[in-house]
C-alpha positions in Angstrom: 11.0 -13.7 8.8 13.6 -12.2 6.8 14.7 -8.4 6.5 15.1 -7.2 2.9 18.6 -8.2 1.5 20.4 -6.8 -1.4 17.8 -3.8 -1.7 19.5 -0.4 -2.7 19.7 2.0 0.2 19.0 5.8 0.1 22.3 7.3 0.2 23.0 9.6 3.4 22.9 12.9 1.8 21.6 16.3 3.2 17.9 16.5 2.3 17.0 19.4 0.0 13.2 19.4 1.3 11.5 18.5 4.5 8.5 16.6 3.0 8.1 15.0 -0.4 4.8 13.8 -1.6 4.9 11.0 -4.2 1.8 10.8 -6.1 2.0 7.7 -8.4 -0.2 7.8 -11.7 -1.1 5.2 -14.2 -3.8 6.2 -16.5 -5.7 8.4 -13.7 -4.2 12.0 -14.4 -7.4 13.9 -13.2 -7.2 11.8 -9.9 -3.5 12.5 -9.5 -4.0 16.1 -10.2 -6.6 16.2 -7.4 -4.4 14.4 -5.1 -1.4 16.5 -5.7 -3.5 19.6 -5.4 -4.7 18.5 -1.8 -1.3 17.6 -0.9 0.1 21.0 -2.1 -2.2 23.0 -0.1 -1.4 21.1 3.1 2.4 21.7 2.6 4.8 24.6 3.0 5.7 25.6 -0.4 9.1 26.9 0.9 10.1 23.5 2.5 8.0 20.9 0.9 7.3 19.4 -2.6 4.8 17.1 -4.4 6.3 14.7 -7.0 3.7 13.3 -9.5 5.4 10.2 -11.2 3.8 9.1 -14.1 4.4 5.3 -14.5 4.8 5.0 -18.3 1.0 5.4 -18.8 0.4 4.5 -22.5 -2.4 7.4 -22.8 -1.8 11.2 -22.6 -1.6 11.3 -18.9 1.7 12.8 -18.7 0.7 15.7 -21.0 -2.4 16.1 -19.0 -0.6 16.2 -15.8 2.1 18.7 -17.2 -0.6 21.1 -18.4 -2.5 20.6 -14.8 0.5 21.5 -13.1 1.1 24.7 -15.0 -2.8 25.5 -14.4 -2.2 24.8 -10.6 0.6 27.5 -10.4 2.1 25.6 -7.6 6.1 25.9 -7.9 6.4 23.1 -5.5 4.5 20.6 -7.8 6.6 18.8 -10.4 6.2 15.8 -12.7 8.6 12.9 -13.2 8.2 10.7 -16.0 9.2 7.0 -15.4 10.4 5.4 -18.6 8.9 1.9 -17.8 5.9 0.8 -15.7 7.5 -1.2 -12.9 4.5 -1.2 -10.8 3.7 0.4 -7.5 7.0 -0.1 -5.6 9.2 0.7 -8.6 7.1 3.9 -9.3 7.5 5.2 -5.8 11.0 4.5 -6.0 11.4 6.6 -8.8 9.7 9.5 -7.0 12.0 8.9 -4.0 15.2 8.9 -6.0 14.0 12.2 -7.5 14.6 14.4 -4.6 16.4 14.2 -1.3 13.7 14.7 1.7 13.6 14.3 5.3 10.4 12.4 5.1 8.4 10.8 2.0 4.8 10.3 1.7 3.4 7.7 -0.5 0.1 9.0 -1.7 -2.4 7.1 -4.0 -3.8 9.0 -6.8 -7.3 8.0 -5.6 -7.1 10.1 -2.5 -7.8 13.6 -1.2 -5.6 15.0 1.9 -7.6 16.6 4.7 -6.1 19.9 5.9 -3.6 19.7 8.7 -2.6 16.3 8.0 0.9 16.5 6.8 2.1 18.5 9.9 0.3 16.0 12.3 2.1 13.0 10.5 5.5 14.7 10.5 5.1 15.6 14.3 4.7 11.8 15.0 7.8 11.1 12.9 9.9 13.7 14.7 8.7 12.7 18.1 10.9 9.8 18.4 13.6 8.5 16.2 12.1 5.0 16.6 9.1 6.0 14.7 9.8 5.1 11.1 6.4 5.1 9.4 3.2 6.8 10.2 -0.2 6.6 8.6 -3.3 8.8 8.9 -6.9 7.6 9.2 -8.4 6.8 5.6 -11.9 7.6 5.2 -14.6 7.8 2.3 -16.1 10.9 1.0 -18.7 10.6 3.6 -16.1 10.8 6.4 -17.0 7.0 7.3 -13.5 5.7 8.4 -12.1 2.6 6.6 -9.9 0.0 8.3 -6.3 0.5 7.0 -4.1 -1.0 9.6 -3.5 -4.9 10.1 -1.8 -7.7 11.8 0.6 -9.6 9.2 -0.7 -12.1 7.0 0.2 -15.5 8.3 -0.4 -19.3 8.1 -3.1 -19.2 10.6 -4.6 -16.2 9.0 -4.9 -18.0 5.7 -6.9 -20.6 7.4 -9.2 -18.1 8.7 -9.5 -16.4 5.3 -10.4 -19.8 3.6 -12.8 -20.9 6.3 -14.7 -17.5 6.2 -16.6 -18.7 9.3 -17.3 -16.6 12.2 -16.6 -19.2 14.9 -13.2 -20.1 13.2 -12.6 -16.4 13.2 -13.3 -16.0 16.9 -11.3 -18.9 18.0 -8.1 -17.6 16.1 -8.8 -14.0 16.8 -5.3 -13.1 17.4 -4.2 -14.0 13.9 -7.1 -12.3 12.3 -5.7 -9.5 9.8 -7.8 -6.5 10.1 -7.3 -4.4 13.2 -10.5 -2.5 13.0 -10.7 1.3 12.9 -8.5 2.7 15.3 -9.7 5.9 17.3 -6.3 6.6 18.9 -2.6 7.0 18.0 -1.3 3.3 18.1 1.6 1.3 17.2 0.5 -1.2 14.3 2.0 -4.2 12.6 1.4 -2.8 9.3 -0.5 -0.2 7.5 -1.9 0.6 4.0 0.5 2.5 1.7 -2.5 4.3 0.1 -1.1 7.1 2.3 2.1 6.6 4.5 4.8 8.9 5.6 8.4 7.3 5.7 11.2 8.7 7.5 14.6 9.0 5.5 16.3 7.1 8.2 14.2 4.0 7.3 15.1 4.2 3.6 18.8 4.6 4.5 18.7 1.5 6.6 16.2 -0.7 5.1 16.4 0.3 1.4 13.8 1.1 -1.2 10.4 -0.7 -1.8 10.9 -4.1 -3.1 10.5 -4.1 -6.7 9.8 -7.9 -6.8 6.4 -6.7 -6.0 4.6 -5.3 -8.9 1.6 -4.4 -6.9 -0.1 -5.4 -3.4 1.6 -7.0 -0.5 4.5 -4.7 -0.7 3.4 -2.4 2.2 3.1 -5.3 4.6 6.5 -6.5 3.5 8.1 -3.2 4.0 6.6 -2.5 7.3 7.8 -5.9 8.2 11.3 -5.2 7.1 11.3 -1.8 8.8 10.2 -3.4 12.2 13.1 -5.9 12.1 15.3 -3.0 11.6 14.2 -1.6 14.8 11.6 0.9 13.5 7.9 1.4 14.8 4.9 1.7 12.5 2.4 4.2 14.0 -1.3 5.1 12.9 -2.2 8.6 13.7 -5.9 9.2 13.2 -5.7 12.8 13.8 -4.5 13.2 10.3 -7.1 12.4 7.6 -7.3 11.3 4.1 -10.2 10.5 1.8 -9.6 7.3 0.1 -11.7 6.6 -3.3 -11.1 3.0 -3.0 -10.5 1.0 -6.3 -10.3 4.1 -8.4 -6.5 3.4 -9.1 -6.7 -0.4 -9.4 -8.9 -2.9 -10.9 -8.4 -5.5 -7.9 -10.9 -4.3 -5.6 -13.7 -4.1 -8.0 -12.7 -7.7 -9.4 -13.0 -8.8 -5.6 -16.3 -7.2 -5.3 -17.7 -9.1 -8.3 -15.9 -12.2 -7.4 -14.1 -12.0 -11.0 -10.5 -13.4 -11.3 -7.9 -11.1 -9.9 -4.8 -10.0 -12.1 -1.7 -12.3 -12.4 0.3 -9.7 -10.2 -2.0 -10.1 -7.2 -1.0 -13.9 -7.0 2.5 -13.4 -7.7 2.8 -10.8 -4.8 1.0 -13.1 -2.5 3.3 -15.8 -2.9 6.2 -13.6 -2.8 5.1 -12.1 0.5 4.7 -15.6 2.1 8.1 -17.1 0.5 9.9 -14.0 1.8 8.3 -14.2 5.3 8.1 -17.9 6.1 10.9 -19.6 4.0 11.0 -21.3 0.7 7.8 -23.4 1.6 6.0 -20.2 2.9 3.6 -20.0 -0.1 2.9 -23.7 0.0 2.0 -23.7 3.5 -0.1 -20.7 3.3 -2.1 -22.4 0.5 -2.5 -25.6 2.4 -4.0 -23.6 5.3 -6.4 -21.7 3.1 -7.4 -25.0 1.3 -8.1 -26.8 4.5 -10.2 -23.6 5.5 -12.3 -24.0 2.3 -13.3 -27.3 3.8 -15.0 -25.7 6.6 -17.0 -23.5 4.3 -17.6 -25.3 1.0 -20.3 -27.7 2.6 -22.3 -24.9 3.8 -22.1 -23.1 0.3 -23.1 -26.3 -1.4 -26.4 -26.5 0.4 -27.1 -22.8 0.1 -26.3 -21.6 3.8 -23.4 -19.6 3.0 -22.7 -17.2 0.2 -20.0 -17.6 -2.4 -16.6 -16.6 -1.0 -14.1 -17.7 -3.5 -13.2 -15.5 -6.6 -13.5 -17.0 -10.2 -10.5 -19.5 -10.5 -9.0 -18.4 -7.2 -8.2 -21.9 -6.1 -6.0 -22.6 -9.1 -4.7 -19.0 -9.2 -3.5 -19.2 -5.5 -1.7 -22.5 -6.2 0.1 -21.4 -9.4 0.7 -18.0 -8.0 -0.3 -16.1 -11.0 -3.1 -16.0 -13.9 -2.1 -16.1 -17.5 -0.3 -13.0 -18.9 -2.5 -9.8 -18.4 -1.6 -6.2 -18.8 -0.3 -4.8 -15.6 -1.2 -1.5 -14.4 -0.3 0.8 -11.1 
C-alpha cells in the first residue's frame, strides 16, 4: 500500500478558528441548511464556523442557501461557491482551503448533528497527538445505529463480496469489511466520511483529499494514507449524528434496486485497488470477485439464492466505468 504522493498539503499557518464544519451541497439546499443548522447549534460561535460549499449545483441551490443563512441569523455560518463540481473530495477541499482551523469536520448534507457531538469528537482529537481522525456513531432518525466503520477492502474481501455466501464469509471473517456497530471508543482501519473530524496536523502531513476520486472510496483511501503517516483513526460512539442514508447520492438507491451504479463508483473502486495493491490491484480484485461469483451463481440459477449482482455490474467492474453519465456530489 502506498501513501498519497504529489497531493498538496495544508500550509502550517496559525488557525483562525477551532473547528470548521464543511457541509457539501449538490442540489440538496434544504438538507444542507438543516445539517448546517444542527452543526452550528452544536458549536461555539466565538471559536467555530460552518462552511457550506455549493458544488456548482446547476439549480438555485446557492441562492436558496444564501437566503437560508440570512434567515438562520448565525454569524458563524457562511457559504462558499465552488466554480466547478469536482466531486466529494474536491468540494470538501474547497471548504478546507476557505478557512484555517485546528480541526475540520466533513459533514454530509443528509445528516443532523446531535447535541454535544462536536465537543466529544474534539476532545478525542485533543487527547493524543497520534489521533488524526475521529468519527461519531451514525444512526437513523429512529436512533437505530448504522455500521460506519470498516476493515480495508482487499483482494480476499472481494472474493467474499462475490461469493455472498455465509460459509465463505465465516471462513474469511478477518477480511470481512464491515466491523459492525461499535459500542465503545475504538481504533478502526477506516470510517465513513458522512461525518468525520480531521486534525489539521493530518492535512499538513498527508495532504488534502485525493481529487482523483469523484465520489466513493476516498474515505478508505484517506484513512489508509493517514495511518501510513502514523495517525490513528478513532470511532467515538458517544458522539451521534443522524444519517439520512441515500438522500445526497443516487448510489445507495441504485444498489437497493439492483440498478446500474453510476460511472464514478466503478472508476473510484478501480482507483482504490490500484493505489493500494499496485498496477494490477484492480485486476486482482476483479478476479477474486469473479471467482466468488462461481460460488453463488449456481444457487441463484436454481432459485436457492436471491440476486446479488447489480445490473451490468460484471462488465462495469471489469471496465471500471459505465458510459458517460452526469456526476453529482
